[in-house]
C-alpha positions in Angstrom: 4.5 33.2 21.3 6.0 36.0 19.2 5.3 39.6 20.6 4.0 42.7 18.7 5.3 43.6 15.2 8.9 44.6 15.6 11.2 46.6 13.5 13.7 45.1 11.2 17.5 44.7 12.0 20.4 43.5 10.0 20.7 39.6 10.0 23.3 37.8 11.9 26.7 37.8 10.3 27.0 35.1 7.6 30.2 33.9 9.3 28.3 32.8 12.4 28.5 29.1 12.2 27.8 26.4 14.7 30.9 25.5 16.6 30.3 21.8 16.7 32.7 18.8 17.1 30.5 15.8 16.2 31.4 14.2 12.9 27.8 13.9 11.9 25.6 16.7 12.7 21.8 16.4 13.4 19.2 18.4 11.4 15.5 18.5 11.9 13.1 19.7 9.3 9.6 21.5 10.2 7.2 20.8 7.4 7.1 18.4 4.7 5.3 20.1 1.8 6.9 20.3 -1.6 10.0 22.1 -0.4 10.3 20.2 2.8 10.0 16.8 1.1 12.5 17.8 -1.6 15.0 18.9 1.2 14.5 15.8 3.2 15.2 13.6 0.2 18.4 15.6 -0.4 19.6 15.1 3.2 19.1 11.4 2.8 21.4 11.1 -0.3 24.7 9.4 0.4 27.0 12.5 0.0 24.9 14.5 2.4 24.1 11.7 4.8 27.8 11.1 5.4 28.0 14.4 7.2 24.5 15.3 8.1 21.9 13.1 10.0 18.3 13.9 9.3 17.0 13.6 12.9 13.2 14.3 12.6 10.6 15.7 10.1 7.7 17.5 11.8 4.4 16.8 9.9 0.7 17.1 10.8 -0.1 13.4 10.3 2.8 10.9 10.7 0.8 8.0 9.4 0.7 9.5 5.8 3.2 7.9 3.4 5.6 10.7 2.4 8.3 8.5 0.8 10.6 9.0 3.9 11.5 6.4 6.6 8.6 6.4 9.0 10.8 6.7 12.1 11.6 10.2 11.1 8.2 11.5 11.1 6.5 13.2 14.1 3.7 15.5 14.9 5.2 16.7 18.2 7.7 19.7 18.3 8.8 18.6 21.7 10.1 15.3 20.3 12.0 17.3 17.7 13.6 19.5 20.5 14.3 16.3 22.6 16.1 14.7 19.7 19.0 17.3 20.2 19.2 18.8 16.8 22.2 21.0 15.9 20.0 22.9 13.4 16.3 23.3 12.8 14.9 24.0 9.2 11.5 25.7 9.2 9.6 25.2 6.0 6.1 25.4 7.4 5.4 28.9 6.2 3.2 31.7 7.8 3.3 33.3 11.2 1.9 30.5 13.4 3.0 28.0 14.6 6.2 28.6 12.6 7.2 31.7 14.5 6.6 30.1 17.9 8.8 27.1 16.8 11.6 29.2 15.4 11.7 31.5 18.6 11.8 28.5 20.9 14.6 26.9 19.0 16.6 30.0 19.1 16.1 30.4 22.8 17.5 27.0 23.2 20.7 27.9 21.3 19.7 26.0 18.2 20.6 27.4 14.9 17.7 27.9 12.4 17.3 28.0 8.7 14.2 29.3 7.2 12.5 30.1 3.9 9.7 32.0 5.5 9.6 35.5 4.2 6.2 36.2 5.8 7.7 35.5 9.3 10.8 37.5 8.6 8.8 40.4 7.2 6.6 40.8 10.2 9.0 39.5 13.2 12.6 39.7 11.7 13.9 42.0 14.3 12.7 40.0 17.3 13.9 36.7 15.7 17.4 38.2 14.9 17.7 39.7 18.4 16.9 36.2 19.9 19.6 34.7 17.6 22.2 37.3 18.8 21.2 36.8 22.4 21.5 33.1 22.5 24.4 32.9 20.0 22.3 30.8 17.5 22.7 31.3 13.8 19.7 32.4 11.8 19.8 32.0 8.0 17.2 32.9 5.4 18.7 32.9 1.9 15.8 31.0 0.4 13.1 33.4 1.7 13.7 35.8 -1.2 14.2 34.6 -4.9 14.7 31.0 -3.9 18.1 29.9 -5.2 19.2 33.3 -6.4 21.7 34.5 -3.7 20.3 37.9 -3.2 20.8 38.2 0.6 24.4 36.9 0.3 25.1 39.4 -2.4 23.7 42.4 -0.2 25.8 41.3 2.7 29.0 41.1 0.5 28.1 44.5 -1.1 27.3 46.5 2.1 30.7 48.1 2.1 30.1 49.4 -1.4 27.3 51.6 -0.2 24.0 50.2 -1.5 21.9 52.9 -2.9 19.0 51.0 -4.5 17.6 47.5 -4.8 14.8 46.7 -7.2 13.5 44.0 -9.5 11.0 41.2 -10.0 10.8 39.0 -7.0 7.5 37.1 -7.7 7.6 34.5 -10.3 3.8 34.0 -10.4 3.1 37.6 -11.4 5.9 37.6 -13.9 4.5 34.4 -15.5 1.1 36.1 -15.7 2.4 39.3 -17.4 4.5 37.3 -19.8 1.6 35.3 -20.8 -0.5 38.3 -21.4 2.1 40.0 -23.5 3.2 36.9 -25.5 0.1 35.0 -25.9 -2.5 37.7 -25.8 -4.3 36.1 -22.9 -6.4 38.2 -20.4 -5.3 38.4 -16.9 -7.9 35.7 -15.9 -6.7 33.3 -18.6 -3.1 33.9 -17.7 -3.9 33.4 -14.0 -5.9 30.0 -14.7 -3.0 28.7 -16.7 -0.4 29.7 -13.9 -2.6 27.9 -11.4 -3.0 24.8 -13.7 0.9 24.7 -14.2 1.5 24.9 -10.4 3.1 28.4 -10.7 0.2 30.0 -8.6 -1.3 28.8 -5.4 -4.9 27.8 -5.3 -5.4 31.2 -3.5 -3.1 33.4 -5.4 -4.2 36.7 -3.8 -0.9 37.1 -1.9 0.9 37.0 -5.2 -1.2 39.0 -7.6 -1.9 41.7 -4.9 1.6 42.4 -4.4 1.7 41.3 -0.8 4.3 38.5 -1.4 6.6 41.0 -3.2 6.1 43.6 -0.3 7.2 41.0 2.3 10.2 40.0 0.4 11.0 43.7 0.1 11.1 43.8 3.8 13.4 41.0 4.1 15.7 42.8 1.5 15.5 45.9 3.5 16.6 44.1 6.7 19.6 42.8 4.8 20.5 46.3 3.8 20.5 47.4 7.4 17.1 49.3 7.2 15.2 49.0 10.6 11.4 49.5 11.0 10.1 48.5 7.5 7.1 46.2 7.7 4.8 45.3 4.8 2.1 47.7 5.9 4.6 50.5 5.3 5.3 49.5 1.7 3.1 51.2 -0.9 1.8 48.1 -2.7 -0.1 47.8 -5.9 -0.8 44.4 -7.6 -1.3 43.4 -11.2 -5.1 42.6 -10.9 -6.0 45.7 -13.0 -3.4 45.2 -15.7 -5.2 44.9 -19.0 -4.3 43.7 -22.5 -4.8 47.3 -23.7 -2.1 48.2 -21.0 0.2 45.6 -22.3 -0.2 46.7 -26.0 0.4 50.4 -25.0 3.5 49.5 -23.2 4.8 47.6 -26.3 4.0 50.6 -28.5 6.2 52.7 -26.2 9.1 50.1 -26.4 8.3 49.0 -22.8 7.1 45.9 -20.9 5.1 45.8 -17.8 6.7 44.0 -14.8 5.7 43.9 -11.1 8.8 45.8 -9.6 9.7 45.7 -5.9 11.9 48.9 -5.3 13.8 50.0 -2.2 15.5 53.4 -2.6 17.9 54.3 0.0 19.0 57.7 -1.3 17.7 60.4 1.0 15.9 58.1 3.4 14.3 54.6 2.6 11.4 54.6 0.2 9.7 51.2 -0.5 7.1 50.3 -3.1 5.7 47.5 -5.2 3.9 48.3 -8.3 3.4 47.4 -12.0 6.0 49.3 -13.9 6.9 50.2 -17.5 10.4 48.9 -18.0 12.7 49.3 -21.1 12.1 46.4 -23.5 15.8 45.6 -23.6 16.5 46.2 -20.0 17.5 43.5 -17.4 14.1 43.7 -15.7 12.2 43.2 -18.9 14.2 40.1 -19.9 12.9 38.2 -16.8 10.8 35.5 -18.4 8.1 33.3 -16.9 8.9 32.5 -13.3 12.3 34.1 -13.4 13.4 36.7 -10.8 15.9 39.4 -11.5 17.3 41.9 -8.8 19.5 44.8 -9.5 21.7 46.2 -6.7 23.0 49.6 -7.2 26.0 50.8 -5.1 28.1 54.0 -4.8 31.5 52.4 -5.2 31.1 49.2 -7.2 28.4 49.9 -9.9 25.4 48.0 -10.5 25.0 44.2 -10.0 22.2 42.1 -11.7 21.2 38.8 -10.2 18.9 36.5 -12.2 17.4 33.1 -12.0 14.5 30.9 -11.2 12.9 32.3 -8.1 10.5 29.6 -7.3 9.9 25.8 -7.3 10.6 23.2 -4.7 13.9 21.9 -5.9 15.4 25.4 -6.4 14.1 26.5 -2.9 15.4 23.2 -1.4 18.9 23.9 -3.0 19.0 27.2 -1.4 17.9 25.9 1.9 20.6 23.2 1.8 23.2 25.9 0.9 22.2 27.6 4.2 22.4 24.3 6.1 25.9 23.8 4.8 27.0 27.3 5.6 25.5 27.4 9.0 26.9 24.1 10.1 30.3 25.1 8.5 30.3 22.0 6.3 31.6 23.6 3.1 30.6 22.2 -0.3 28.9 18.9 -0.2 29.5 16.6 -3.4 26.4 16.1 -5.6 25.1 13.0 -7.1 25.2 14.2 -10.7 26.6 11.9 -13.3 30.2 13.2 -13.9 30.8 11.2 -17.2 32.3 13.1 -20.0 29.8 14.9 -22.4 29.5 12.9 -25.5 27.7 15.4 -27.7 29.2 19.0 -27.8 27.2 19.9 -30.8 25.9 23.6 -30.9 25.7 26.5 -33.2 29.2 28.0 -33.9 30.6 31.1 -35.5 33.6 30.6 -37.8 35.8 33.5 -38.9 38.6 33.1 -41.4 40.8 35.9 -42.6 42.5 36.0 -45.8 42.6 37.5 -49.4 39.0 38.1 -50.5 39.7 36.7 -54.1 40.3 33.3 -52.6 37.4 33.2 -50.2 34.8 32.7 -52.9 31.3 31.3 -52.5 32.4 28.1 -54.3 35.3 27.6 -51.8 33.1 28.3 -48.9 30.4 25.9 -49.9 32.8 23.1 -50.8 34.8 23.5 -47.5 31.7 23.3 -45.5 30.3 20.4 -47.4 33.6 18.4 -46.9 33.4 19.0 -43.3 29.7 18.0 -43.0 28.7 21.5 -41.7 25.6 23.4 -42.7 25.6 27.2 -42.7 22.8 29.3 -41.5 24.4 32.5 -42.6 27.5 33.5 -44.6 29.1 37.0 -44.6 31.8 37.2 -47.4 34.0 40.2 -47.0 37.1 41.5 -48.8 39.4 40.4 -46.0 37.5 37.6 -44.1 34.6 35.4 -44.2 32.2 34.9 -41.2 29.9 31.8 -41.0 27.1 31.1 -38.6 26.6 27.3 -38.6 23.8 25.1 -37.6 24.6 22.7 -34.8 28.0 21.2 -35.3 30.7 19.6 -33.3 34.0 21.2 -32.4 35.8 18.7 -34.6 33.4 19.4 -37.6 33.9 23.2 -37.2 37.6 22.9 -36.9 37.8 20.9 -40.0 35.7 23.4 -41.9 37.9 26.3 -40.6 41.1 24.4 -41.5 39.8 23.9 -45.1 38.8 27.6 -45.5 42.0 28.7 -44.0 44.1 26.6 -46.4 42.2 28.1 -49.2 42.5 31.7 -47.9 46.1 31.2 -46.5 44.8 32.9 -43.3 44.1 32.3 -39.6 40.7 31.2 -38.3 38.6 31.6 -35.1 35.7 29.4 -33.8 33.3 30.5 -31.2 30.2 28.7 -29.9 27.1 30.7 -30.3 24.5 30.7 -27.3 
């Protein structure tokens, strides 16, 4: 059983990989919810299976059909340990029994990968101490922002002198605030929709109260080398009291409301989670729906912005698999994506052709585009160049149009895709 709430320490170095000699390495997965089942399926794919053997999957009821080979399922943690895993992946969540299982694995020198931000926020220091004592890797990239590699970025930027870390780390709250702003829904309507779409848990209190963000902020603090920060020490306010009037007033001021988690390391650590007015065009405001965005400010290397989907079983499973690969020292594992050439490269394009203005007439432009089969959305006809924003067109069609225009203008051309 894990002891009293500890302080946080820096995670074990990312270079701490298992020194193993077997060609196939054994991995056990604890928990088979949405993330656990997604990861287990990935581990059974041929490219991964050639290098990693899924030894056991710990579940509450092994008789329930989970779409996995029945022989893998067990409800006994002792059987998992007796199977001699090289690595245990903990995806149960919460403090108990997940904490006891992780601690026991580390005591036996077995490496652990976890996505459990609650466990790390409350007991990270003890677990990292066990990992160091027994020379067992402990990796947790998926515990914050899912597939967005925030912890790896913090480790890499530590030498640059990190001064502040802040951003949106809870996709559920962000989805609710976006729905209120974009659709005019009340908080209750937006929460009901998020629950229906699977973005919020049946009991969303941890999300909307800010507790989930506070726990993640503690994990981020640990990665920055801050000791002693636990959720109870984070000043936390959720989004339950945000109204449509607040949203409208923020818009009037050229702002949006986001639930921002902030760790300020200047002059001593200060941590808080709160609804915050952020500039409309800024990176935090641009986080849409379940996206996460984290800004890392440094003394010597400027500010870095990381943005991506911060939730969902597939994204989280991908982050966990990345930790598995790194911890076992496997390097990249080939994917099962179809590698056939892309047959359709059609997209919006920007065509610029330079040349004497009297030769770049509307008639020439219209005729050239028509012959090439390209439709213009916008045409800017200047004295020395014409610029055209096209509808979806292939590279070949856009090149044909540019060549026709350049021939009329006796000038050069440039084609750029428009995202």
